[in-house]
C-alpha positions in Angstrom: -19.0 -53.0 51.6 -22.5 -54.4 51.3 -23.8 -55.9 48.3 -24.5 -53.1 45.6 -27.9 -52.4 43.7 -27.3 -51.4 40.0 -29.4 -49.7 37.7 -29.5 -48.2 34.6 -31.2 -45.6 32.1 -31.3 -44.7 28.7 -29.1 -41.4 28.4 -29.9 -39.2 24.8 -27.4 -36.7 23.9 -28.7 -34.6 21.3 -25.8 -32.8 19.4 -25.4 -29.3 18.8 -24.5 -29.8 15.1 -24.4 -32.9 13.0 -21.6 -34.7 13.5 -19.7 -36.6 10.2 -16.9 -38.8 9.8 -16.0 -40.8 6.7 -18.4 -43.6 7.6 -21.9 -42.1 9.2 -23.1 -38.8 10.6 -24.9 -38.5 14.1 -27.6 -36.0 15.5 -28.0 -37.7 18.7 -25.5 -39.5 20.8 -27.9 -43.0 22.4 -25.9 -43.3 25.5 -26.7 -45.7 28.7 -26.2 -44.3 32.7 -25.6 -46.3 34.9 -25.7 -46.5 38.7 -24.6 -48.6 41.2 -25.4 -48.1 44.5 -24.0 -49.5 48.1 -23.6 -48.3 52.1 -25.7 -44.8 51.1 -22.7 -44.2 48.3 -24.0 -44.3 44.3 -21.4 -44.4 41.7 -22.1 -43.5 38.4 -20.9 -44.6 34.9 -21.6 -44.0 31.5 -22.0 -46.6 28.7 -21.3 -44.7 24.7 -21.8 -47.7 22.6 -20.7 -47.5 19.1 -22.2 -49.4 15.8 -18.4 -49.7 14.7 -17.8 -52.2 17.6 -21.1 -54.2 17.3 -22.8 -52.2 19.9 -26.2 -50.1 19.9 -28.3 -48.2 22.9 -30.5 -51.3 22.7 -27.6 -54.0 22.8 -26.5 -52.3 25.7 -29.8 -52.5 27.7 -30.0 -55.9 26.5 -26.7 -57.0 28.4 -26.6 -55.0 31.3 -29.1 -57.4 33.3 -26.8 -60.1 32.5 -23.4 -58.2 33.3 -24.7 -56.8 36.6 -25.4 -60.4 37.6 -21.8 -61.3 37.1 -20.3 -58.4 39.4 -18.4 -59.7 42.6 -20.4 -59.6 45.7 -18.2 -57.0 46.8 -18.1 -53.5 44.4 -14.7 -52.6 45.7 -13.0 -55.8 44.0 -13.2 -54.0 40.7 -10.0 -55.9 39.2 -12.1 -59.0 39.8 -15.2 -57.2 38.3 -13.2 -56.3 34.9 -12.0 -60.1 34.9 -15.8 -61.5 35.7 -17.7 -58.7 33.1 -15.4 -59.8 30.5 -15.9 -63.6 31.0 -19.7 -62.7 31.0 -18.9 -61.6 27.3 -16.0 -60.9 25.1 -17.3 -57.9 23.3 -20.1 -55.1 24.3 -16.9 -52.8 25.5 -19.0 -49.9 26.5 -21.6 -51.9 28.6 -18.9 -53.5 30.5 -17.1 -49.9 30.5 -20.3 -48.1 31.9 -20.5 -50.4 35.0 -16.8 -50.5 35.5 -16.7 -46.9 35.5 -19.6 -46.7 38.1 -17.6 -48.9 40.4 -14.7 -46.3 40.3 -17.2 -44.1 41.5 -18.1 -45.5 44.0 -14.8 -46.4 45.5 -13.7 -43.0 44.9 -16.7 -41.4 46.8 -16.4 -43.9 49.7 -12.8 -42.9 50.1 -13.3 -38.9 49.2 -10.7 -38.7 47.0 -10.4 -38.9 42.9 -9.6 -41.7 41.0 -6.5 -40.1 40.0 -5.1 -39.3 42.8 -5.7 -42.7 44.2 -3.4 -43.8 41.5 -0.7 -41.3 42.2 -1.1 -39.4 39.3 -0.1 -35.7 38.8 -2.7 -33.1 37.8 -0.5 -32.1 34.5 -1.9 -33.6 31.8 -1.4 -32.7 28.1 -3.3 -30.6 25.6 -6.5 -31.4 24.1 -8.0 -31.0 20.6 -11.2 -30.0 19.5 -12.8 -32.0 16.6 -14.4 -30.7 13.7 -16.2 -33.2 12.0 -17.3 -33.9 8.4 -19.5 -31.1 6.6 -19.4 -28.6 3.5 -16.3 -26.4 3.5 -17.9 -23.1 4.5 -19.4 -25.3 7.3 -16.1 -26.6 8.5 -14.4 -23.2 8.5 -17.4 -21.9 10.8 -16.9 -24.7 13.6 -12.9 -24.0 13.3 -13.6 -20.3 14.0 -16.0 -20.6 16.6 -13.3 -22.7 18.5 -10.9 -20.2 18.1 -9.8 -21.0 21.7 -8.2 -24.3 20.7 -4.9 -23.9 19.5 -5.1 -27.7 18.8 -8.0 -29.4 16.1 -8.9 -32.6 14.6 -10.7 -32.8 11.5 -12.3 -35.6 10.3 -11.4 -36.6 6.6 -12.0 -39.7 3.8 -13.8 -38.0 1.2 -13.2 -36.5 -2.0 -13.8 -32.9 -0.3 -11.0 -33.3 2.0 -8.6 -30.7 0.1 -11.5 -28.2 -0.3 -12.5 -28.6 3.7 -8.8 -28.4 4.7 -8.3 -25.3 2.9 -11.0 -23.4 4.0 -10.2 -24.4 8.0 -6.2 -23.2 7.0 -7.6 -20.1 6.0 -10.5 -19.5 8.9 -7.5 -20.9 11.2 -3.8 -20.1 10.4 -2.8 -20.1 13.8 -4.2 -23.9 14.5 -2.2 -27.0 14.8 -4.4 -29.6 12.8 -4.2 -33.3 12.9 -6.6 -35.4 10.9 -8.5 -38.8 11.6 -9.7 -40.9 8.4 -11.6 -43.7 10.7 -10.2 -46.2 7.9 -11.5 -44.7 5.0 -8.6 -45.1 2.9 -6.6 -47.9 1.0 -2.8 -47.5 1.4 -2.6 -46.1 -2.2 -5.3 -44.1 -1.5 -3.8 -42.7 1.7 -0.5 -42.0 0.4 -2.2 -39.7 -2.4 -4.3 -38.4 -0.1 -1.5 -37.1 2.7 0.6 -35.7 -0.2 -2.3 -33.5 -1.5 -2.8 -32.7 2.2 1.0 -31.8 3.6 0.4 -28.5 2.6 -2.0 -27.7 5.2 0.8 -28.3 7.7 -0.4 -31.4 9.2 0.8 -32.5 12.9 -0.7 -36.3 12.5 -3.3 -39.0 10.8 -5.1 -41.3 12.7 -6.2 -44.6 11.4 -5.4 -43.9 7.6 -6.7 -47.4 6.4 -8.8 -50.6 7.5 -8.2 -51.5 11.4 -7.3 -55.0 9.7 -4.7 -53.9 7.3 -1.8 -53.9 9.7 0.7 -53.9 6.3 -1.1 -50.9 4.6 -0.8 -49.1 7.8 3.1 -49.7 7.8 3.6 -48.5 4.4 1.8 -45.7 5.4 3.6 -45.1 8.5 7.1 -45.5 6.5 6.4 -43.5 3.7 4.9 -40.2 4.9 6.5 -37.5 7.7 3.2 -37.7 9.6 3.1 -39.7 12.9 0.6 -42.3 12.2 -1.9 -43.6 15.2 -4.1 -46.9 15.1 -7.4 -46.1 16.8 -10.2 -48.4 15.3 -7.0 -51.1 14.8 -6.1 -51.1 18.6 -9.0 -51.9 20.5 -7.2 -53.2 23.5 -3.7 -54.1 25.5 -4.0 -57.4 23.4 -3.8 -55.7 20.1 -0.5 -53.3 20.9 2.6 -56.1 20.1 1.4 -56.9 16.5 1.3 -52.7 16.2 4.6 -52.5 17.2 6.7 -51.5 14.7 3.7 -50.3 12.0 2.8 -47.3 13.5 3.5 -44.3 15.9 1.2 -44.4 18.2 -2.3 -45.6 19.7 -5.7 -44.0 20.6 -6.9 -45.5 23.8 -10.7 -45.2 24.5 -12.3 -46.4 27.7 -15.3 -47.3 25.8 -13.6 -49.8 23.1 -11.6 -51.4 25.9 -13.8 -51.8 28.7 -13.0 -49.0 31.1 -10.4 -47.8 33.5 -8.6 -50.9 34.1 -8.4 -52.2 30.4 -7.5 -48.7 29.4 -4.8 -48.7 31.7 -3.2 -52.0 30.6 -3.7 -50.9 27.1 -1.4 -47.6 28.2 1.4 -49.8 29.7 1.7 -52.1 27.1 2.1 -49.1 24.3 4.8 -47.9 26.6 6.7 -51.5 26.9 6.3 -51.3 23.0 7.8 -47.7 22.6 4.5 -46.1 20.9 2.9 -43.1 21.8 -0.6 -42.4 23.1 -3.3 -40.3 22.3 -6.6 -40.5 24.8 -9.5 -40.0 22.9 -13.1 -40.5 23.7 -16.6 -41.2 21.8 -19.6 -38.7 22.2 -19.9 -38.7 25.5 -21.5 -36.3 28.4 -19.3 -35.0 30.5 -19.3 -37.7 33.1 -17.7 -39.8 30.4 -15.1 -37.7 29.6 -14.4 -37.0 33.5 -13.8 -41.0 33.5 -11.2 -40.8 30.3 -9.7 -37.4 32.3 -8.3 -40.3 35.2 -5.9 -41.5 32.5 -4.8 -38.0 31.3 -1.5 -37.4 32.9 -0.4 -40.6 31.6 -0.9 -39.9 27.8 1.1 -37.5 25.2 -1.9 -36.0 24.0 -5.6 -36.0 24.2 -8.7 -35.8 22.4 -11.5 -35.4 25.0 -14.1 -33.1 23.5 -17.1 -35.6 23.1 -19.0 -33.7 25.4 -18.3 -30.3 23.8 -20.3 -31.4 20.9 -23.5 -31.6 22.8 -26.3 -29.1 22.6 -26.7 -29.5 26.2 -24.6 -31.6 28.9 -26.4 -33.1 31.6 -23.0 -33.3 33.9 -20.5 -30.9 35.3 -17.2 -32.7 35.2 -13.3 -32.6 33.6 -13.6 -29.7 31.2 -10.8 -28.4 28.7 -11.5 -24.6 27.9 -9.1 -23.7 25.2 -7.7 -27.5 25.2 -6.2 -27.0 28.7 -8.4 -30.0 30.7 -8.6 -29.1 34.3 -8.6 -32.2 35.7 -11.8 -33.5 38.1 -11.5 -32.2 41.7 -14.3 -34.1 43.2 -14.3 -37.5 44.6 -14.5 -41.0 42.5 -14.7 -39.6 38.4 -15.7 -35.7 39.7 -18.5 -35.5 37.7 -21.9 -34.0 39.2 -25.6 -34.4 37.2 -27.0 -31.1 36.9 -30.3 -32.4 36.7 -31.0 -34.4 39.9 -28.8 -35.7 42.8 -26.4 -38.7 42.9 -28.8 -41.1 44.3 -30.0 -44.7 42.9 -32.6 -44.0 40.1 -36.2 -44.2 40.1 -36.8 -45.9 36.7 -34.3 -47.9 34.8 -33.5 -51.7 35.1 -32.1 -53.0 38.8 -29.9 -55.9 40.1 
């Protein structure tokens, strides 16, 4: 492969409705689009920065020139690229992910096949959920009703109104399976009280009930509740997996918090080795980012790949999960195509 040209630009994604979790409410996802061109092909990747991990759109745009310089001469050497990007910055996972995803997209397009087929995976992923952000009970019930095609709902919790919110959702959707996500809002003691109050609503599992650093609290909750307990913010990369073994039932893997497909695959293998279940999740991302995550979907136990469904308008066609049934991307690379422009090198933005 010839030396690649790397370019990037802001990707602002307005949401259909304000999206609330226990620590913030979002109305616009301020992401970054990355393009890597080589030998007539263009690979695309998306950076979806999250302030919780110390990133923003501005920080991603500031780091990309340095990270682009760290890429190896051969854009097909993705494993080496992952190592070089991590050496260039131990943080900034979304910035690293955008570049790494663009490299996989480029490689798949050159070879004319999807990444998941390159890895020999089956087109048989598990079900995906639809997320209901924190709002008034009435609005959350309306959102649950609007998502009537999804048998599996994920409900954000961590407020004094949790019981009223769950009651409204359960009344609106008696048919739904419901999992909850506290995003670390509770102490272990608060989590046990809250889960006892919410148990009548027939929940499937709980994500990150306590602060990410409270491993003993996580174990206390997991040992005291019948619900499977998954660590999300508390499990950023494969290196975090061993310390979680025996303290929870599963982990949540996200490309944007670990640095891309390769690091996510390593995290999945580590979780399997330690007997942990795996949920594949996402940030608020376009169809490009969701298509990237979908490449790993057949390796996981459950999915939460609905970030693009929260958007007012998705600029990409890619992996879709109508009714929670994920359709694996069929196109080459990540399998996403732009709705607004041909997949060619950007005419604006930074470049290497």
